[in-house]
C-alpha positions in Angstrom: -67.4 -124.2 -168.7 -65.9 -127.1 -166.7 -63.9 -126.5 -163.4 -60.5 -127.6 -165.2 -60.9 -124.7 -167.9 -61.7 -122.4 -165.1 -58.7 -123.1 -163.0 -56.6 -123.1 -166.4 -57.9 -119.8 -167.2 -57.5 -118.3 -163.7 -53.9 -119.6 -163.4 -52.9 -118.2 -166.8 -54.4 -114.6 -165.6 -52.3 -114.6 -162.5 -49.3 -115.6 -164.4 -49.7 -112.5 -166.5 -49.2 -110.3 -163.5 -47.1 -112.5 -161.1 -45.7 -109.7 -158.8 -49.0 -108.3 -158.5 -50.8 -111.5 -157.6 -47.9 -112.2 -155.1 -48.4 -108.9 -153.6 -52.1 -109.6 -153.2 -51.5 -113.1 -151.6 -49.0 -111.4 -149.1 -51.7 -110.5 -146.6 -53.2 -114.1 -146.8 -49.5 -115.5 -146.4 -48.7 -113.3 -143.4 -52.3 -113.9 -141.9 -52.2 -117.7 -142.1 -48.7 -118.0 -141.3 -49.4 -115.9 -138.1 -52.4 -117.7 -137.1 -50.8 -121.3 -137.1 -47.6 -120.0 -135.3 -49.9 -118.4 -132.4 -52.0 -121.6 -132.2 -48.9 -123.8 -132.2 -47.4 -121.8 -129.5 -50.5 -121.7 -127.6 -51.2 -125.5 -127.9 -47.5 -126.2 -126.9 -47.8 -124.0 -123.8 -51.0 -125.9 -122.8 -49.2 -129.4 -123.6 -46.2 -128.3 -121.4 -48.3 -127.1 -118.6 -50.3 -130.4 -118.4 -47.0 -132.4 -118.7 -45.3 -130.4 -115.9 -48.2 -130.6 -113.6 -48.7 -134.4 -114.3 -45.0 -134.7 -113.3 -46.0 -133.5 -109.9 -48.7 -136.1 -109.5 -51.6 -135.9 -111.9 -54.1 -137.3 -109.3 -52.4 -135.4 -106.3 -54.7 -133.7 -103.8 -53.3 -131.0 -101.5 -55.1 -130.1 -98.2 -53.9 -127.1 -96.2 -55.4 -125.2 -93.2 -57.4 -122.3 -93.7 -59.0 -119.6 -91.5 -60.9 -116.4 -92.0 -59.6 -115.0 -88.6 -57.1 -112.2 -88.6 -54.7 -110.8 -86.3 -54.2 -107.2 -85.1 -54.5 -104.7 -88.1 -56.7 -107.1 -90.2 -53.8 -109.2 -91.3 -54.7 -112.6 -92.2 -52.9 -115.5 -90.6 -50.6 -117.5 -92.8 -51.6 -121.3 -93.6 -48.4 -122.5 -92.2 -49.0 -121.0 -88.7 -52.4 -122.4 -88.3 -53.0 -125.6 -86.3 -56.2 -127.2 -87.8 -54.5 -130.1 -89.3 -53.4 -133.0 -87.1 -52.0 -136.5 -87.5 -55.4 -137.6 -86.6 -56.8 -136.1 -89.9 -54.2 -138.3 -91.7 -55.2 -141.5 -90.1 -58.8 -140.8 -90.7 -58.5 -140.2 -94.2 -56.4 -143.4 -94.3 -59.0 -145.4 -92.9 -62.1 -143.9 -94.4 -61.3 -142.5 -97.7 -62.2 -145.3 -100.2 -61.2 -143.1 -103.4 -57.7 -142.2 -101.9 -54.7 -144.6 -102.4 -52.0 -142.8 -100.5 -51.7 -140.0 -97.8 -48.8 -138.1 -96.5 -48.6 -135.3 -93.8 -45.9 -132.5 -94.6 -44.0 -130.0 -92.6 -41.5 -127.7 -94.0 -38.3 -126.0 -92.6 -35.9 -123.7 -94.2 -32.3 -123.7 -93.4 -28.7 -124.6 -94.4 -27.6 -128.0 -95.8 -23.9 -128.4 -94.8 -21.3 -131.0 -95.9 -17.8 -130.2 -94.7 -16.9 -127.0 -96.0 -19.8 -126.7 -98.5 -23.2 -125.4 -97.7 -26.4 -124.5 -99.5 -29.7 -122.7 -98.5 -32.6 -125.0 -99.0 -35.6 -126.5 -97.4 -36.4 -129.9 -95.8 -39.7 -131.4 -96.2 -40.9 -133.7 -93.5 -43.1 -136.4 -95.2 -44.2 -140.0 -95.0 -42.7 -142.9 -97.3 -45.8 -142.6 -99.4 -45.0 -139.2 -100.4 -42.8 -140.6 -103.0 -45.9 -142.5 -104.5 -48.1 -139.4 -104.3 -45.5 -137.4 -106.4 -44.6 -140.2 -108.6 -40.9 -139.6 -107.6 -38.2 -142.3 -108.0 -34.8 -142.6 -106.3 -31.7 -142.6 -108.6 -29.7 -144.3 -105.7 -30.0 -145.6 -102.2 -33.2 -146.5 -100.3 -36.1 -144.6 -99.1 -36.9 -144.1 -95.4 -39.7 -146.2 -94.0 -42.6 -146.2 -91.6 -40.2 -147.2 -88.8 -37.9 -144.3 -89.4 -41.1 -142.1 -89.1 -42.2 -143.9 -85.7 -38.8 -143.4 -84.3 -38.1 -140.1 -85.7 -34.6 -141.2 -87.2 -32.3 -138.6 -88.8 -32.2 -139.8 -92.3 -32.9 -138.1 -95.4 -33.2 -138.1 -99.2 -31.4 -135.4 -101.3 -32.7 -133.6 -104.4 -30.2 -133.2 -107.5 -29.7 -129.6 -106.8 -28.6 -130.0 -103.1 -26.3 -132.9 -104.3 -24.7 -130.7 -107.1 -24.1 -127.9 -104.6 -22.6 -129.6 -101.5 -21.3 -132.9 -102.8 -19.4 -131.7 -106.0 -19.9 -135.0 -108.0 -19.2 -137.2 -105.0 -21.7 -140.1 -104.1 -23.8 -138.8 -101.1 -25.3 -142.1 -100.0 -24.1 -142.9 -96.6 -22.7 -139.4 -95.9 -23.8 -137.5 -92.5 -24.5 -133.9 -93.5 -25.9 -131.3 -91.1 -29.2 -129.2 -91.5 -29.5 -126.1 -89.0 -26.8 -128.0 -87.0 -28.6 -131.2 -86.9 -26.9 -134.2 -88.4 -28.8 -136.4 -90.9 -27.5 -139.4 -92.7 -28.1 -139.5 -96.5 -29.7 -142.7 -97.4 -31.0 -142.0 -101.0 -30.9 -139.5 -103.8 -34.0 -138.4 -105.7 -34.4 -138.6 -109.6 -34.2 -135.1 -111.3 -37.7 -133.4 -111.5 -36.6 -130.1 -113.0 -38.5 -126.8 -112.8 -42.4 -126.8 -112.2 -44.7 -124.8 -114.1 -44.2 -121.7 -111.7 -40.5 -121.8 -112.4 -39.6 -123.6 -108.9 -36.8 -126.0 -108.7 -38.2 -129.1 -107.5 -34.8 -130.8 -106.9 -33.8 -128.1 -104.3 -35.2 -130.1 -101.7 -34.4 -132.5 -98.7 -37.1 -135.1 -97.6 -36.9 -136.6 -94.2 -39.5 -138.4 -92.1 -42.2 -135.8 -90.9 -41.7 -136.7 -87.3 -38.2 -135.9 -87.4 -38.8 -132.5 -88.8 -41.7 -131.8 -86.4 -39.9 -132.8 -83.2 -36.2 -132.0 -83.9 -36.1 -129.0 -86.1 -39.7 -127.2 -85.9 -40.7 -128.3 -82.4 -44.5 -128.3 -83.6 -47.3 -130.7 -82.9 -49.4 -130.2 -86.0 -49.4 -130.6 -89.7 -48.7 -127.8 -92.2 -50.1 -129.8 -95.3 -51.5 -133.2 -96.2 -50.7 -134.6 -99.5 -53.1 -137.4 -101.0 -53.6 -139.3 -104.2 -56.8 -140.2 -105.8 -57.4 -143.7 -107.3 -57.0 -142.2 -110.7 -57.4 -138.8 -112.4 -61.1 -139.3 -113.0 -61.9 -139.9 -109.5 -60.1 -136.9 -108.2 -63.6 -134.8 -107.7 -65.1 -137.7 -105.9 -62.0 -138.2 -103.6 -61.8 -134.4 -102.9 -65.7 -134.5 -101.7 -64.9 -137.6 -99.6 -61.9 -136.0 -98.0 -63.7 -132.9 -97.1 -66.5 -134.8 -95.8 -64.0 -136.8 -93.4 -62.2 -133.5 -92.4 -65.5 -131.6 -91.7 -66.5 -134.7 -89.4 -63.2 -135.0 -87.8 -63.0 -131.2 -86.9 -66.7 -131.4 -85.6 -67.8 -128.6 -88.1 -71.6 -127.9 -88.5 -73.3 -127.2 -91.5 -73.3 -123.5 -90.3 -69.4 -123.6 -90.2 -66.9 -122.9 -92.9 -64.2 -125.3 -93.6 -61.1 -124.7 -91.7 -59.2 -126.4 -94.5 -58.7 -126.1 -98.4 -58.6 -129.0 -100.6 -57.3 -128.6 -104.0 -56.4 -131.2 -106.7 -54.0 -131.0 -109.9 -56.9 -131.3 -112.1 -58.3 -128.0 -111.0 -54.9 -126.3 -111.4 -54.6 -127.9 -114.9 -58.0 -126.6 -115.8 -57.3 -123.2 -114.4 -54.0 -122.6 -116.0 -55.3 -124.2 -119.4 -58.1 -121.9 -119.6 -56.1 -118.9 -119.1 -53.5 -120.2 -121.7 -56.6 -120.7 -124.0 -57.8 -117.3 -123.6 -54.3 -116.1 -124.5 -54.1 -118.1 -127.4 -57.6 -116.9 -128.9 -56.6 -113.4 -128.2 -53.3 -113.8 -130.1 -55.0 -115.6 -132.8 -57.7 -113.0 -133.2 -54.9 -110.4 -133.6 -53.1 -112.5 -136.2 -56.5 -113.0 -138.0 -56.7 -109.3 -138.6 -53.9 -109.9 -141.3 -56.4 -112.4 -143.1 -58.9 -109.8 -143.1 -56.6 -107.2 -144.7 -55.6 -109.7 -147.1 -59.2 -110.3 -148.0 -59.6 -106.7 -148.7 -56.4 -106.9 -150.9 -58.1 -109.7 -152.9 -61.2 -107.5 -153.4 -59.3 -104.5 -154.4 -57.2 -106.3 -156.8 -60.1 -108.2 -158.5 -61.7 -104.7 -158.9 -58.6 -103.6 -160.7 -58.5 -106.8 -162.8 -62.2 -106.3 -163.8 -61.7 -102.8 -164.9 -58.5 -103.7 -167.1 -60.3 -106.8 -168.7 -63.6 -105.0 -169.4 -63.0 -105.6 -173.4 -62.1 -109.1 -172.6 -65.3 -109.7 -170.7 -67.3 -107.9 -173.5 -65.6 -110.2 -176.2 -66.2 -113.3 -174.1 -70.0 -112.3 -173.7 -70.2 -111.6 -177.4 -69.2 -115.0 -178.4 -71.5 -116.7 -176.2 -70.3 -116.5 -172.5 -73.1 -116.2 -170.0 -73.0 -114.0 -166.8 -72.5 -117.1 -164.7 -69.3 -118.2 -166.7 -67.9 -114.6 -166.3 -68.7 -114.8 -162.5 -67.2 -118.1 -162.0 -64.2 -117.2 -164.0 -63.2 -114.3 -161.7 -64.4 -115.9 -158.6 -62.1 -118.8 -159.3 -59.1 -116.3 -159.8 -59.9 -114.9 -156.1 -60.1 -118.4 -154.7 -56.8 -119.5 -156.5 -55.1 -116.3 -155.1 -56.5 -117.1 -151.6 -55.6 -120.9 -151.5 -52.1 -120.4 -153.1 -51.5 -117.8 -150.5 -53.0 -120.2 -147.7 -50.5 -123.1 -148.8 -47.4 -120.7 -148.6 -48.8 -119.3 -145.2 -49.0 -122.8 -143.8 -45.4 -123.6 -144.8 -44.3 -120.1 -143.3 -46.3 -120.9 -140.2 -45.1 -124.4 -139.6 -41.6 -123.4 -140.1 -42.0 -120.4 -137.9 -43.2 -122.7 -135.1 -40.2 -124.8 -135.6 -37.9 -122.0 -135.4 -39.5 -120.7 -132.2 -39.0 -124.0 -130.6 -35.3 -124.2 -131.9 -34.3 -120.5 -131.2 -36.4 -119.5 -128.2 -36.8 -123.0 -126.6 -40.5 -122.3 -126.4 -43.0 -125.3 -126.6 -45.0 -125.6 -129.9 -47.5 -128.0 -131.2 -48.9 -127.7 -134.7 -52.2 -129.5 -134.8 -53.9 -130.7 -138.0 -57.0 -128.7 -137.2 -55.3 -125.4 -137.2 -54.0 -126.2 -140.8 -57.5 -127.4 -142.1 -59.2 -124.3 -140.4 -56.6 -122.2 -142.0 -57.5 -123.6 -145.7 -61.1 -123.3 -144.9 -60.8 -119.8 -143.7 -58.7 -119.1 -147.0 -61.5 -120.5 -149.3 -64.2 -118.6 -147.5 -62.1 -115.5 -147.6 -61.7 -116.1 -151.4 -65.2 -116.4 -152.1 -66.4 -113.6 -149.8 -63.9 -110.9 -150.9 -63.8 -112.2 -154.6 -67.8 -112.6 -155.1 -68.9 -109.0 -155.4 -66.0 -108.0 -158.0 -67.0 -111.1 -159.9 -70.7 -110.3 -159.8 -69.9 -106.9 -161.0 -68.0 -108.3 -164.1 -70.9 -111.0 -164.9 -73.4 -108.0 -165.0 -71.4 -105.8 -167.6 -73.0 -105.1 -170.8 -71.5 -106.6 -173.6 -71.8 -103.7 -176.0 -70.8 -101.0 -173.4 -67.9 -103.5 -172.5 -66.6 -103.8 -176.0 -66.8 -99.8 -176.1 -64.7 -99.3 -173.0 -61.2 -97.6 -173.4 
């Protein structure tokens, strides 16, 4: 019996019991739809995380002070209060690191930004001009501050979009003098919108100023709280990290027995960590959704047993006029595969549609991949063969005489 005839006979057999065939397919439809939806949500989340972290500077390196020492009661010292990073460290990295393109010290102060009668609680970050290149941050209007502004600790600043929206009410802030913690600062530029980062923090709720200004005029500290740097490219981040670590250990005169008094982190590490967590969650959700496929497969096996029992006389008649056991086996196996594949096609349509609806109504990022669709079809075919084989084998082994006598 050729393949075309097998599918024609199987299709006719399914059409004789349309409702029963559809209900059998339902487990496969729900399983495939759920798997594709879950995978698309997981892939969309990973893509969104990567995109958001890359917007912060995909090759950015963050260096913070670190200490194992504790104060009374065993409380560990906070990184902002440690004084292990100095401007000399920044200069050393600039001069000695061959895989680092930009370096910027950073200090942060919290306070009120005030313009006339309007005020807004925000933070001022003191940085070097190179910080904008490290963060890949453009200006919407105005000009950036310069190395001369850093050297003279000028009271100039750049405003984030959130700060502008809250203390200027749509007016152009460039050239206006605002106050931050009672200290006047001249606005010389406005930063482009960045939006929220992966952790839900508003990146636009910020004021940037020369780090020397924040150090001397607001915080009155001689040390650096954080150092930001950028590797030559994303691939060289690991090499740049090792290079920076070696430079700082040498600069801090640490021996091989001493622990680092700083930490070095890259965006690549953060991307890998968060992506692996997201991947684990995706696998878990997909496994749960895959249970529906297993249940659907059991439904196929059950209905094929029923079909074999109902059509025992038909099987006997076919054998009596020359059908071989292999022909009977292939006939029922084709029916099982047809049920599974048809359910899979409907399930794929349901899954893709569900993913689009999730993005449309819940604003969750989704990404339907070709691999998930192909995998779903493969799983459907395997499910049809696996769960349809035993009932089909039972049908092929029936005794034709006993089958013809069956009531």
